[in-house]
N, C-alpha and C positions, 0 to 999 in steps of 0.2 A: 629734710625736704623729701626724702624717700618714704616717709611715713604719712600717707594721705590724711590720717585722722588728725594730724597736727597742723595741717594747712587748711585755710578757709577758702580755697579757690576751686574746689572740685565739682561745683555745680549741683550739689545735692539740694533738695527742696528748701531746707532752712539755711543754707549758706548765703552770706551776704553778696557774693559775687556771681556773675553769670557770664558765659562766653559771648563775645560780640563779634569777633573775627578770628579767622584762621587762614594763614597763608604759608606756602612753602618758601623758605629762605635759602636753603641749600639742599643738596641731595640728601634725603633722609631726615632733615630738620624742619619742623613746623613752628611758626610763631603764633602763639595763642594770646589774644588780648581779652581780658575780662574786665567788667565794669560793675561797680557797686549798684545794687538794686535800687537803693534810695538816694544815692548821690552820684549823678552821672559824671561828675568831674573826677571821681576816684577811679583810676585805671591801674591795672597791674598787667605785667607781661610775663609769659613763660615761654621757654624754648624747649620743645619736646624732641627727643631723639627717637624717631620711629623705629630704628633698627634695634635699639636697646629697650625701648618701651618705658623710658623714664624721662622725667623733667631734668634737664641739665643746667638750666638757668632760670632764675626767678627774680624779677625786678618789681618790688613793691613800692609803696609810698616812701618808706624810710629805709628800705633794705635792698640789698642785691646779694644774691647767693648763686654760686656757680659750683657745679660738680665737675671735678677733673676726672675724665675717663681714661684709663690706661689699659691698653691691650696686653694681656699676659699670654705668651706663647709657651707651650711645653718645650723642654729642651729636645734637641735633635737626638735621635737614637744613636747609640754607639755601636758600631759594627766591629766585631773582633775577628 
């Protein structure tokens, strides 16, 4: 999901899907709905994390993909 070339939802000229709506669902998260150019009944949904700049959920016709994001903090410095 993190490799745009492998997804058909990025809105390039020859891609079959185009964005039809965007709305904020939580602080920092946007819900993007895309529709097939030739078949209006075909919709897919993506959740974009605007803080990370990546798609964290993708719901297609037959698939659902979710990226689990975990924050990694460096260890606290040791004072001797």
